[in-house]
MIROPA-627584 format. One record per residue (C-alpha): residue in one letter; chain; x, y, z; residue number from 0. Coordinates in steps of 0.05 Angstrom, whole numbers. Layout:
// MIROPA-627584
  r  c       X       Y       Z    k
  a  A       X       Y       Z  NUM
...
***
This chain:
// MIROPA-627584
  r  c       X       Y       Z    k
  m  A     128     332      37    0
  k  A     142     371     102    1
  k  A     156     446      93    2
  s  A     220     438     133    3
  i  A     247     387      85    4
  v  A     227     429      24    5
  f  A     261     489      57    6
  l  A     324     448      71    7
  v  A     326     425      -3    8
  h  A     322     496     -28    9
  i  A     376     521      20   10
  t  A     421     462       0   11
  f  A     410     476     -74   12
  w  A     430     549     -70   13
  a  A     488     536     -23   14
  v  A     518     484     -71   15
  l  A     505     531    -130   16
  f  A     540     588     -94   17
  i  A     602     546     -77   18
  t  A     606     520    -148   19
  m  A     601     590    -179   20
  y  A     651     618    -130   21
  a  A     701     563    -147   22
  v  A     690     571    -222   23
  l  A     699     646    -222   24
  n  A     759     643    -177   25
  s  A     792     592    -224   26
  i  A     774     626    -289   27
  f  A     789     698    -269   28
  p  A     846     692    -217   29
  n  A     881     756    -194   30
  p  A     952     749    -218   31
  f  A     978     805    -173   32
  p  A     937     804    -109   33
  p  A     951     861     -59   34
  v  A     970     849      11   35
  g  A     911     823      53   36
  y  A     872     807     -12   37
  n  A     812     763       1   38
  p  A     783     733     -63   39
  f  A     716     723     -28   40
  w  A     702     796     -29   41
  t  A     710     796    -105   42
  y  A     684     730    -128   43
  g  A     639     715     -68   44
  w  A     598     779     -75   45
  l  A     598     771    -152   46
  s  A     570     701    -142   47
  i  A     516     730     -95   48
  e  A     499     785    -145   49
  i  A     491     735    -201   50
  l  A     451     685    -161   51
  g  A     409     741    -132   52
  g  A     387     759    -201   53
  a  A     372     685    -215   54
  l  A     328     679    -153   55
  i  A     272     720    -185   56
  p  A     261     676    -247   57
  f  A     270     614    -207   58
  y  A     216     630    -155   59
  v  A     171     666    -203   60
  f  A     165     601    -243   61
  y  A     167     559    -179   62
  f  A     101     593    -157   63
  l  A      76     601    -227   64
  v  A      75     527    -245   65
  p  A      10     508    -210   66
  g  A     -27     561    -250   67
  l  A      -3     531    -315   68
  f  A     -43     468    -298   69
  d  A    -106     507    -282   70
  k  A    -149     500    -344   71
  r  A    -191     562    -330   72
  k  A    -130     607    -321   73
  k  A     -80     573    -364   74
  l  A     -76     626    -419   75
  f  A     -66     681    -368   76
  w  A      -8     645    -335   77
  y  A      24     628    -401   78
  l  A      22     701    -422   79
  t  A      50     722    -355   80
  a  A     108     672    -362   81
  f  A     121     696    -433   82
  v  A     123     770    -417   83
  f  A     167     757    -355   84
  l  A     218     716    -395   85
  i  A     222     769    -451   86
  s  A     226     831    -405   87
  y  A     267     808    -345   88
  p  A     333     796    -382   89
  a  A     327     864    -416   90
  i  A     316     899    -350   91
  i  A     375     865    -319   92
  v  A     421     881    -377   93
  s  A     399     953    -378   94
  v  A     413     961    -303   95
  v  A     482     929    -311   96
  d  A     498     973    -371   97
  s  A     479    1036    -329   98
  g  A     422    1055    -375   99
  n  A     459    1046    -441  100
  q  A     425    1014    -499  101
  t  A     415     940    -490  102
  k  A     464     899    -529  103
  t  A     436     840    -567  104
  p  A     491     789    -547  105
  d  A     484     809    -474  106
  y  A     410     803    -477  107
  l  A     413     732    -509  108
  i  A     462     708    -457  109
  s  A     421     737    -402  110
  f  A     357     707    -432  111
  l  A     387     638    -435  112
  f  A     416     644    -365  113
  y  A     351     666    -332  114
  m  A     311     618    -375  115
  f  A     352     561    -345  116
  f  A     335     582    -276  117
  a  A     262     592    -294  118
  f  A     262     521    -322  119
  t  A     299     494    -259  120
  g  A     247     529    -214  121
  s  A     191     496    -253  122
  l  A     225     428    -246  123
  f  A     231     438    -171  124
  r  A     157     452    -163  125
  i  A     137     395    -208  126
  f  A     182     348    -171  127
  f  A     154     367    -103  128
  k  A      83     364    -130  129
  w  A      97     294    -157  130
  i  A     124     271     -90  131
  e  A      62     301     -56  132
  q  A      13     267    -105  133
  n  A      48     200     -97  134
  k  A      45     206     -21  135
  h  A     -29     224     -26  136
  k  A     -41     166     -73  137
  d  A      -6     117     -26  138
  n  A     -48     142      31  139
  l  A    -111     133      -9  140
  e  A     -90      63     -30  141
  k  A     -76      45      43  142
  q  A    -144      73      64  143
  n  A    -179      35       8  144
  l  A    -142     -27      27  145
  k  A    -164     -24      99  146
  s  A    -234      -8      78  147
  e  A    -236     -65      28  148
  l  A    -209    -114      79  149
  a  A    -260     -91     130  150
  l  A    -314    -100      79  151
  l  A    -290    -168      63  152
  k  A    -290    -189     135  153
  y  A    -360    -162     143  154
  q  A    -384    -202      83  155
  i  A    -350    -267     106  156
  n  A    -374    -267     179  157
  p  A    -448    -265     166  158
  h  A    -441    -318     112  159
  f  A    -407    -363     164  160
  l  A    -456    -346     219  161
  f  A    -518    -361     178  162
  n  A    -493    -432     161  163
  t  A    -474    -444     234  164
  l  A    -542    -421     262  165
  n  A    -576    -467     213  166
  n  A    -537    -525     242  167
  v  A    -556    -504     314  168
  d  A    -628    -500     293  169
  a  A    -625    -571     266  170
  l  A    -594    -596     332  171
  i  A    -649    -567     375  172
  h  A    -697    -618     345  173
  e  A    -648    -675     356  174
  s  A    -619    -662     425  175
  n  A    -623    -604     475  176
  q  A    -556    -623     505  177
  k  A    -522    -620     436  178
  a  A    -555    -556     420  179
  s  A    -530    -527     487  180
  l  A    -458    -551     472  181
  a  A    -466    -522     402  182
  l  A    -487    -454     430  183
  n  A    -427    -454     476  184
  k  A    -380    -468     418  185
  l  A    -415    -415     377  186
  s  A    -405    -366     434  187
  e  A    -329    -381     432  188
  i  A    -329    -373     357  189
  m  A    -367    -307     358  190
  r  A    -321    -279     413  191
  y  A    -260    -293     368  192
  m  A    -295    -264     307  193
  i  A    -316    -200     342  194
  y  A    -252    -184     383  195
  d  A    -195    -217     348  196
  s  A    -213    -217     274  197
  e  A    -207    -141     275  198
  k  A    -132    -147     285  199
  e  A     -86    -147     224  200
  k  A     -50    -210     250  201
  v  A     -63    -259     306  202
  p  A     -20    -315     335  203
  l  A     -30    -379     294  204
  r  A     -46    -417     358  205
  e  A    -108    -374     369  206
  e  A    -130    -386     297  207
  i  A    -123    -460     308  208
  n  A    -163    -457     370  209
  y  A    -218    -421     331  210
  i  A    -216    -476     277  211
  e  A    -220    -531     330  212
  s  A    -281    -498     361  213
  y  A    -314    -497     294  214
  i  A    -297    -570     280  215
  s  A    -323    -590     348  216
  l  A    -388    -554     331  217
  q  A    -393    -594     266  218
  k  A    -378    -660     300  219
  l  A    -442    -652     339  220
  r  A    -481    -665     275  221
  i  A    -453    -734     260  222
  t  A    -447    -801     295  223
  n  A    -379    -821     269  224
  e  A    -327    -768     289  225
  n  A    -274    -806     251  226
  n  A    -302    -779     187  227
  i  A    -268    -713     206  228
  s  A    -192    -703     216  229
  f  A    -151    -644     233  230
  n  A     -76    -655     237  231
  i  A     -24    -604     257  232
  s  A      51    -612     248  233
  g  A     110    -565     261  234
  n  A     121    -510     313  235
  i  A      61    -463     314  236
  d  A      91    -417     366  237
  n  A     113    -347     348  238
  i  A      76    -350     281  239
  q  A      29    -294     263  240
  i  A     -26    -302     211  241
  a  A     -84    -260     185  242
  p  A    -147    -280     223  243
  m  A    -200    -324     192  244
  i  A    -156    -340     132  245
  f  A    -171    -414     131  246
  i  A    -241    -420     158  247
  t  A    -276    -407      91  248
  f  A    -245    -468      60  249
  i  A    -262    -510     121  250
  e  A    -333    -483     122  251
  n  A    -341    -499      49  252
  a  A    -314    -570      60  253
  f  A    -366    -585     113  254
  k  A    -422    -554      73  255
  h  A    -411    -597      11  256
  s  A    -382    -661      39  257
  s  A    -417    -729      48  258
  l  A    -403    -732     123  259
  k  A    -454    -787     139  260
  k  A    -436    -833      81  261
  t  A    -361    -831      70  262
  e  A    -302    -842     118  263
  n  A    -250    -787     121  264
  s  A    -302    -741      89  265
  v  A    -264    -679     112  266
  m  A    -188    -680     120  267
  i  A    -153    -618     143  268
  k  A     -78    -611     151  269
  l  A     -35    -554     174  270
  d  A      40    -561     167  271
  v  A      84    -506     194  272
  s  A     158    -498     175  273
  e  A     207    -444     193  274
  n  A     183    -395     139  275
  q  A     121    -425     108  276
  i  A      50    -450     127  277
  n  A      22    -506      85  278
  f  A     -52    -514      92  279
  s  A     -95    -567      58  280
  c  A    -167    -584      61  281
  d  A    -198    -644      24  282
  n  A    -269    -665      25  283
  s  A    -310    -717     -13  284
  l  A    -370    -686     -47  285
  s  A    -440    -706     -30  286
  f  A    -484    -739     -81  287
  p  A    -530    -712    -103  288
  p  A    -492    -644     -96  289
  a  A    -514    -599     -40  290
  e  A    -566    -548     -62  291
  k  A    -535    -482     -79  292
  d  A    -561    -419     -45  293
  e  A    -554    -346     -66  294
  s  A    -488    -340     -25  295
  s  A    -457    -401     -57  296
  g  A    -387    -387     -80  297
  i  A    -385    -318     -46  298
  g  A    -339    -342      11  299
  l  A    -286    -373     -36  300
  e  A    -285    -309     -79  301
  m  A    -278    -266     -19  302
  i  A    -221    -307      12  303
  k  A    -184    -305     -55  304
  k  A    -188    -230     -56  305
  r  A    -166    -225      18  306
  l  A    -105    -268       3  307
  e  A     -87    -222     -56  308
  l  A     -94    -161     -11  309
  i  A     -59    -187      51  310
  y  A      -7    -235      19  311
  p  A       9    -208     -50  312
  k  A      61    -250     -86  313
  v  A      77    -291     -23  314
  h  A      20    -342     -25  315
  e  A       1    -398     -72  316
  l  A     -70    -424     -75  317
  k  A     -90    -486    -114  318
  i  A    -162    -511    -117  319
  n  A    -177    -578    -151  320
  k  A    -248    -602    -161  321
  t  A    -270    -669    -188  322
  e  A    -337    -704    -188  323
  q  A    -320    -740    -123  324
  n  A    -271    -693     -88  325
  f  A    -255    -620     -73  326
  a  A    -184    -604     -52  327
  v  A    -152    -538     -30  328
  n  A     -77    -527     -21  329
  l  A     -52    -460       8  330
  k  A      19    -440      19  331
  i  A      37    -376      55  332
  k  A     107    -351      66  333
  t  A     109    -325     138  334
  n  A     178    -294     134  335
  a  A     154    -242      83  336
  n  A      99    -214     127  337
***
């Protein structure tokens, strides 16, 4: 918390306390026969200042004493300091007020309770400000950890995607130089998006769709029947922002494990945009025998699940259904909440 705000809170606290004490004293001990020109402030105002002036010391002694009470190495010293102060301070005040006369027990007890209240209040003030400061520090750490974790997730997703794509390009080089050239151009577009746009927190949905279309075009170079792949978009995609590369892992996974050369409509991707929600679905027929799993198998899906939890907490719904013949993904994201 800023020092100016802390200072303002302290000033406000004592100002309110002064006004309250002045009003109470003036109402309890009114002057029944005030002389001409009598101003009650000079009586009750200064009396309030004297009383609160004495209360300032225990308040701020304990306000600055509290941090030491949480220091394990010096805790005993600060406890003893606090105990001695609470015992001696009321006696000193009462002795001064009584002009050196013997301290009266009732006066001492009243003073002890009075100053103990302000010592306790000062402690609460310091604990309250410390709590706010710790919560703010905790929030900042959580935000930094969130950004670091998201950056790490992107770093882990991108190489996984690139390795699979480069393997596809390598296979095309042996089939057709022209297809390989087209594939490299598409790969260049994809990498440009990944490097420059994926670092943003949100991108226009239209750019994300262009990225997906480039990826699908790259995949279509591998097969003879392009009808086995469909990508349908419905709704108004303008003015919609989305986290970058939020759908590509599911699409990549569909191409990796589908039977593109054997089954029609092997990969079906749909994107439906409403006023406040994006509905994404990706269905693919599974190849038989199943595609051989590598060391990175399943990493992409786990990473995107975590990304969704971090970026769209409580405003997304992900359902994955797998059978022996089919793998289906349905993702809903509420766009009006982010």
